[in-house]
N, C-alpha and C positions, 0 to 999 in steps of 0.2 A: 406758198410762203406761210410760215408758221405764225400763229397769232401770238403777239408779244404778251398779251394778258394771260393767255393760257400758260405760257412758260413761267410767268411770275407766280401764279397760283400754285403751280406744281412745286416750285421751290419752297413755298411757305408751309406746305403740309407737314413735312417732318418736324418742324418746330412746334406745330400745334399738337402733334401726337405725344411728343415728349412732355409738353405741359400737362396733358391729360393724365399721363402715367404718373407724373410727379404728384398731381393732385390726388390721384387714387391712392398712392402710397401714403401720403400724408394723412388722408382721411382714415385709411385702414389702421395705421398706427395709433391714431387718436382714438378710434373706436376700441382698439384692443386694450389700450391702457385704461380707458374708462371702464371697460368690462372687467378688467382685472381688479381695478379699484372697487367696483361694486361687489365683485366676488369676495374680496378680502373683507369688505365691510359686512357682508352677510355672514362670513366665517367668524368675524369678531362678535357679531350679534349672537351667533349660535354658541360660541365658546363662553360668552359671558354668562350663559345659564349655569356653567360649571364653576364659576369663580367663587372661591371660598376664602374666608379670612379667619384670623384668630386660630383657635384650637383645631377647627376643622381643617384648615390649611396644613397644620403640622401633621395631623393624622393622614391626610392625603399624600403628603410627601413621603411619609414613612412607608405607606402601602406601595407607593410607586417604586421606591427604591427596593423594597422587598421583592416585588415582582421582577424587577430588573436583575438583581443579584440572584434571585431564585432561578431565573432562566439561565444565567451564566453558570450557576452551580449545577443545574441539571445537565448541561452540555459537558461540563468538566467531569461529573460523576459518571456519565455514560462513557467518556473516554477512559477513565480509570477502571471501569468495570469490564471493558472489552477483554482483557486477559482472562478474567474470571469466566466470562461467557465462553471463551475458547476452551477453557479447561472443562467446563460443564458439558459443552457440545461433544467432547470426546467420549463422554459417558462412561468412563472407567476410573475406578479408584487406583491409587498408587499400588503397584504390584509389590506385595510383600515378598520377601525372599521365598522362592518356591522350593528351594532345595535344602535338605539337611545332609551334611556330610560328616562322616567320622574319619579322622585322619590317623594313619599309622606311621610310625617311623620306619626306617629302612629294615629293621628287624621284625616288624609286625606288631609292635607295642603301641597301644593307643596313646596319642599325644595331644589330642584336642578335638573339638567339634566346631563346626561353623554352620551357619544357616539358621533357619527358624525352628523354634519349638513353639507351636501355637495350638490353641484349642478354643473354639468358639461354641462348644457344645452345651455349655451351662447357661441356662436362661437367667435373665436379670433377677427374676423373683426367687431363684434358687440360691443366689449368692447371699452371704451373710449380711444382715441389715447394717451391722456396724462397719463392714467394709465400705458399703455405699456411703454411709454417713461420714466416715473418716475421709473418704475421697472428696466429698462435697465440702466438708469443713475446711479442707486444706487447699483444694484447687479452685472451687467456685461455689461459694455459699449462696449466691443469688441465682443459681443455675435455673431453677424453675420459675424465675421471675423475669429475666431479661429476654431480649429478642435475638440472642446470639452473641451480642457484644455487651459486656457488663460495663456500662459507662461509669457507674458509681464506683465499681471495683477498680477500674482503670485509673480514675482520678485519685482514688485513695492510694493506689500503688505508686503513682507518680509523686504524690505529696510525700509519701514515706521515703521514696528514693531521694527526693530533693532535700529532705532533712537528714540524709545520711544514715537512715535506719535500715536494718536488714529485715525486710518484711517477710511474714510467713505466707503471704498470698502474692501470687504474680498478677500481672495486669491482664493476661490472656484468660478468657473463659474456657470452659471445657469444650464448648463448640468450636472456638477458634483453634484450640490444640488439636481437635479431631480434624478440622479442615486442613491443618498443616500435615497431619499424619496421612490423610487420605489423598491429598492432591498435590502437595508442595514438597520442596526440598527443605533442608535444615538451614539454608543460608539466612543470615540475619541482615536483611535490607529493608528500607522503607517501602520499596515497591512490593516486596513479598508480603509485608504486613497489610498493605492496602488490599491486595488480592485476597489475602486471608480473611479480611473483614467481610468482603462481598460474598465469599464462599460460605462464611458462617451464617449470614442471613439466608442464603439459599438453602443451607441445611435445615435451618429452623422452619422454613416454608414447606419443605418436602418431607421432613421426618418429625415424629413426635419426640418429646423430651426423653421418654424412656428408650426409644430406639437410638437416639444420639448417645445416651449414657451407655447402652449396651455396646455400641460400636466402639466407644472410647475404651471400655474395659477390655475389649477383644483385640484392638489394634495398637494400643500404646506399647512402646518398647520398654521392657522392664530389666534390661541388662542381661548379660550372660547368654545372648542369642535367643532370648525369650520374648515373644510378643503376646501380650494379654496376661491378665491376672491368673487365669486358669493354668497356663503353662508355667508361669512364674511360681505359683504355689507349689506345684510338683517339683520344680527345680530347686527352690530354696529350702522348702520345709518337708518335701516328700509326702505331701498331703493333697487331697482334693481341696479345691477352693471352698467347697461347702463345709469342710471340717476345720478350717483354721480358726484360731482363737482371736481375741481382741488384740493382743500384743502383736501377733503375726499380721493381722489385717492392718494395723497401724504402720508396720514396717513396709508392707506392700504399698499402702497409700502414700508413703513418704518417698517412694522411688519414682513416681511419675515425672517429677520435675527434673531430676538429674540422676538417672540410674547409674551412670558412670561413677558418681560420687557416693551414692547411698546404697548401692547393692551390697548386701551383707558378705558376699564372697570376696568383695574388693576391700571393704573397710567395715568390719562389724561394729566397731565403736561408733563410727559416723552414722551407720544405719540405725543403731539404737538411739543415738541422740536425736536423729530426725524423727524416729517413731515416737519418742517422748514429746516432741513438738506437735506431732499430729494429735496425740492424746490431749494436749493443751488446747488445740483448736476445737476438738470435739466438745470440750467443756465450754469454751468461750462462745461457740456458736449455739449452745443450748441443746445440742443433740443428746449429750450424756451429762451426768453429774460427776463431780470429783470422786465421789465414793465409788461410782461404777468403773472408773478407770484406775483406781488405786492398785488393784491386783495386777493389772497389766504393767504399771510402772515398776512394781516390785519384782516382777518376774518377766523381764523383757524376752523377746523372741530369740531363739538360737537357730541358726541355719545349718544345713548340711555342709560339712567341710568340703570346700572346693579348692583347696590349696593347689592341687595338681593343675587345675585350670589356669590359675594365676601364673604358675611357673612354666606353662606351655610356651613353645616358641611362637608367640602370638604374631609378631611381625611376619614371620614365614607363613603362618596359617592364614592370615588375611590375604596374602599374595596367592597362596596355593588355592584358596577358595575361589578367587577370581579365575584362576587357570582351570579349576575343576568345572566351573559353570560353563566356560567356553567349550570344554570337551563334552559336557553333557548335551549341550545344544547341538554341537556339531555331529554327534553320534545318535541324536534322537533317542536318548536313553529313556527306558521305561521307568515310570514311578518318580518319586521325589526324594528317596532316601538312598544314600550311597556310602560306600566304604572306599577310601582312597589310600593306597600305600605310597609313601613319599620317600625321598632320598635322604631325609634329614637324619643326622646322627646326634642324639641328645647329649652325648658326652662332649662332642666337639662344639655343639651349640652352647653348652654351659661355659666351655673354655672361651669361646668368642665373646660372649656377653661379659664375662669377667675381664677379659683383656680390654674391652672398650670402657666399661664403667670404672674399672680400677684406675686407668690412666686419667680419665676425667676427674675422678675423685681426688687423686693425688696431685695432679698438675694442671687441672683445668683452670683454676683461679689464677694461677701464675701466668698462663698464656691467654687468659680471657676467652676461653672456648667452652661451649656448653654442650655440644652435640657431636656424635660420632656415628659411623655406620660401617658395617663390614659384611661382605659376602664371601663365603668359602665354598669352593667346589673341589672335586677330585680332578684329575687331569683329563677326564672324559666329559666333564661338564655337570656331573651330578652334584646338586647343592647339598652340602653337609651342614652349613650353618648360615643363618641370616640374622643380622642385628640391624634394626632400622632406627634405633635411637637409644638413649640412655635409660628411659623409663616408659614402658608401654602404658602403664596406668595413668600417667600424666599426659601423654601424647601418643595417639595411634597413627600419626603421620609417619609413613615408612620412607625414611630418607635413603634407603638402599635401592629403591626402584624408581625414584623420581629423577628424570633427566633434566636437571636444572643447574648443575654445577660445572664449572670449568676445571679441567684436569691439570692445567699447567704443564710442567715438563714431563709428567707421566704420559703425555700424548706423543712425546718425541719418538718412541719406538715405531710408530706408524711412519714417521718421516724417514728414519734411517732404514726401515725395512723396505720402503718403496725405492729408496736410493740403491740399496743392494740388489733389488729385483730388476730395476730399470737400467741402472748405470753399471752394474757389475762390479761395484766397489767391494772392498774388504775392510775389516776393522783396522788393519795396519796401514791403509792408505792415508796419506797426509792431506791436510787441507789448511787453508789460512784462516786463523782466527783474527779477524780484523773488523773494523766498523763496516757495516753493510746497511744499505738503505733501499727500500722499495717506495718510490715516490718520495713523499716527505716523512715517511715513517722509518725511523732508524733505531732498531732495538739495541739494548745494551746488555752486557753480561752482569751477573750478580757480582757486585764489587767494582763494576765499571773499569775492569782491566782486560787486557787482551794478551794472548800467548804468542801470537804470530803463527808460524808453522807448527801444526800439531797433528796427531793421528786421530782418526775418527773414534778409536777406542778411548783415548784420553779425553776427547771432547765430550763424549757421551757420559763417561764416568764423572766428570766434573760438572755436568749439566750446563755446558756453555750454550748460550742462546744464539750467537751469530752463526754458528756452524749449521744447525738445522734450517735456519732461514736461508743460508746460501744453498743448501741442498734442495730446499723447496723451489728455489728459483730455477735450478737445473732440471728438476723432475716435473715441475708444474704442481700447483696446489690441488687442482681437481683430481689428479690420480691419487694423491695422498688421501683425500676425503673418501674416494671410492674404495680404497683399500681398507680404511677404517670401518666402512659399512660392511664389507665382506668379512672382516675379522670379528665383528660383533656389535659395533655401535648401531643403535636403531633410531635415535633421535636425529632427524635431519637438521643441518645447520648451514649457515652462510659460509661460503669459502672466501675468507678475507685474507689480507696480507699477513695478519698475525696468526694464521692457522697453525704454523709450525711450532708456535709456543703454547698451543693448547687453548686457544680462545674458541671453545665450542662447548655446547651443553652436553653433558654425559651423565650416566647413572653409575652407581657403584656396581650393580649387577652386570651392566654391559662392559665395564672395564675388566671385570673378572673374566667374562667370556672372551674378550679380546686377548688378554694375556694367556688364556688357556690354549690359544693357537700355538704359542711358542712352546708350551709344555707338552703339546700333543703332536709334535713333529710336523707342524704346519697345516694341520687339518682344522677346518671350521669346527668350533666346539661351543655351541650355544649352551648356556646354563639351563638346566631343567630340574624340576623338583618333584614331578609325579611319575610313577612307573606303572601303576595298575589301578583300575577302577572297576568295582563291582557293585551290584545292588545288595541290599541287605540279605537277599536270598542267594548270594554268591553267584549271581548271573554276571558273566563277564561283559563289561561295557567297552572297555578300552585297555590296551596294554602297549607299553613302549616296545619298539622293535630294536633290540640290542645290536642287531646286525645291519641296521640301515646304513647305506653308504654315506660317507662324509666327503664334503667338497674340499679339495686341496686349495689352500689360500696362498701359502708361501712354499717356496722350494726348500728342500732340506738344507741346502747350503746357506740360504738366508737365515733359516732358523738357527743353524749352528753358529753363524756369525752374531746374530742378535743375542743368543744365550750367553755367548762368551762375553759380550759387552755388558749385559745385565749382571753377570757374575762379577765383573770388575767394579760395578757400582757398589756392590755389597762389600767386596774385599778391600777396596781402596778409594771409593768415591763418596757420594752424598748419602748412600744408604748403609753405612758401616754399622749402624745400630741394629740392622736386621740380621746380622751374621749370627749363626748358631753353630756352636762347636759340634762337629760330627754330622752336619747336615748341609748339603749343597743348596744354598739359598741364592735366588736371583730376583732382580726387580728394578724398579725405577721410582724415584721420588718425584713429587710435583708440588709446586707452590704457586698460587695465583697472585695477581696484582693486589697490592695493599694487604697481603696476608689474609685474604678472606677464606681461602680453601687450602687445605694441606692434604696430600695424598701419599700413599705408598702402595704400589701394585706389584706383586711378585708371586713367585711360585717355587716349589721344590719338585722333586720327582714324585711326590705323593699328593700335594695339594696346591691349589691356586687361590689367592686371596687378594682382594682390594680393600683398602681402608681409607676412609675419609673422615676428616675432622673440620668443624667449622661452626657457624651460628646460623640459626634459622632465618634471622632477619638480615643476613649478609653483613652483619657488623664485623669490622676488622678485628683481628686477633692481635695479641701482643707478640708480633714477630714470629708467629708459628710457621714452621716450614715442614715440608714433607720428611725431612731427615730427622725430625724430633719425635713428637707424639705418635704420628701414624706409624713410623718405623718401629717405635718401641712397642706399640700395641700389636703390630704384625709379628714381631719377634716373640713377644710373650705368648701369643696364640700358637705359633708354629713350634715353639719349644714344648708347650703342652702336648700338641697334636702328635709330635714325633717321639713321644716317650714310649718306649717298649714296643715299637713297631719296626718293621723292616724298612730301612731308609733306601728308597729307590734312586737310581741315578737319573741325571738330567741329560738329555741329548745334546751333544756338542760340548759338554763340560767334563774335563778330567777331574774326577774327585773320588777318593777312596775313603769311605766313612771310617772313622776311628772306632776301635772296639773298647767298650767300657770294661775294664779289668780291675778286679779287686784282688790284690796280691798281698800275701803276708799280713792279712788283717786278722786281728783277734776277734772271734765271733762275739765276744762280750762288748766290743766297741763298734759294732757295725753301724749303730745309730749315728755315731759321730762321723763315720765315713759317708753316710748318706747325706748328712747336713752340709758336708764340705763342698761338693760340686754345685755351683749355682744353677746349672742347667738341669739338674735332677729334681723334678717337681714332686709334689706330694703323692700323685698317683703312682709314680715310679717307686717312691719310698715305701708306700704301702705294699706294693707288689714284692719289693725286695725283702721287706720284713717278713712277709708271708713265706718267701723262699727260705729265709733264715730259720723261721720256726720249723719248717719241714726238715731243714738240714740238721737242726738241733735234735729233732725227734729221731732222725736217722742215726745220729751219733749216739744217742742214748741206747739205741737197740743194736748198734754195730759191734762186731767182735771179729778180729781185734780192731780197735778204733783208729790206729795211726794212719796207715796208708789209705784205708778205705775212706776215712774222713777227708783226707787231703784230696783224694781223687774226686770225691763227691763235691766238695766245695769248689774245686777248680772247674769241674764240669758245669756246676750250677751257675757260676759267675760267667762262664763263657756263653751259656745260653742266654743269659740276661743281656 
């Protein structure tokens, strides 16, 4: 039998253990809080030794905040300096243009040069002292005093700009300008200026002041394809840099800031005005006296005439230089100096430039349009003319090669061609011009009217919008895009519902290549501008293969159908202003939403050309359409280009060129006959007058005069 007392005690034990644990916890917490309090008290006693009041407290707070913000600043500066560290780690300066290329036209005449003309062989101590002083006086008077960043000069420049003054000194030191030339691009951003500042300090740590100044003189761009003062001196004055006088040194020193504005071959008056300002800086900085610069003011520098360089086809040369560099690298060409024969025809180039600029000059303000571009090729793709803008001196941006403009209705030939290829349609097939929708997108015709049943030929000529959209639904939009790539478009674009109406980025040169397919019987005809490349020693580097096989893109039947339709656009559609008497002209107009872009792309049996008009900032024009200024400029160029040449037929188009006949005309009144036909241009007039002079000379020496003169005049006119 179990003891009842034992059972009772056993039941009481758990309660006693819980009381003990509770007591231990209470005592531990009590001891912990007391220890914490004692520790805090000791901490207060320790910190009380540092307690300050009055002015001492103010100074301590300032130092404390300075250390805090200094630490934050160090972290921020390190983060900002990382891009500069990356550039320095690469261990290489910006690669100056390694190649120098002389370009010839299609007939072998030099038309311009691209690439570098540089020479770093002249030591700093051999350069004229007044050239160095003129540069320092204008670009960085405190060069030998600052650490790479001229804080005083920067603040002075900022204050001058804030007051609306046109300062003679910029905010960037010579070291900063060198850092940009050696490591960075020319973009003007805050990020680039920060990196530039770090690189300037690095240059000051690693190079002496004289070494920095020598690098600056050798690597600065001086305009005209020249890098450095030594090359510039030879180019502008035909002298060694050691032999230039004070006036010439002042002109060179004035070009560092903006060679495009102050190069003497661009604007001699501006260059002399800038040089006079440099002379003023020399006096103001104390480097020279007024008496020492008086002779230079009275006898300003005169540069070598570089008029031919200004009149060169510069937009084409810029593009051709990039193409040439690609060929040089692909062929591992030896050396750095090359001669390249191009396809350009300087006469046609002048006609193209005149066509664009004259239209802008005469009607640009009326239509609120400022820019235009044109690319002309023959029917085999050889570029005969390229106009990238209205004024190369003001803007070197080549609008002819940039793929950022929508072609509008001039894209429709791709749609119709794919329909002919895929669906077997013909121009005389009928289709319904009625409202059509793809999802919630419902395009409308120009004028918001519909014709009902109409032929594809009439729809194309009138540039109806609903018909190509209907065709794109039947063929699919992706096949249309693929056809456009095969024909010549190179910029990839999104295939959207509105593709049939030309909502895709294209370039003028690519549109020319694409339309050349129609002019070349359906074969792919990419535009090209180079035909041969040699070294200066006439060692062949590369030559185009004239017999290279071409890819067929369109069937001959499709080409014939499309050419018939594009001929109708000119004879009775939106492109009537492109018609030229005696020449079979074909093409398609294009106008984009809000009248931002206007196009005419077309061809004859001789030439293919695409013309674009618009504004660089995408600003809307004053209702400018493809059937107005682009068509007028295209017609003006083609009328020039077909003067006194054999007019070739166009595949699929029945056309018999009319013969220019002068009958029963008195030789004394030939000038009046020449002025009468509007399509007979000055070039033709001059040639005809030369012919008349020869005829008159023949008449003076002829015996008997009657029948012989009559036969000669008749024969001469027939040949013309």
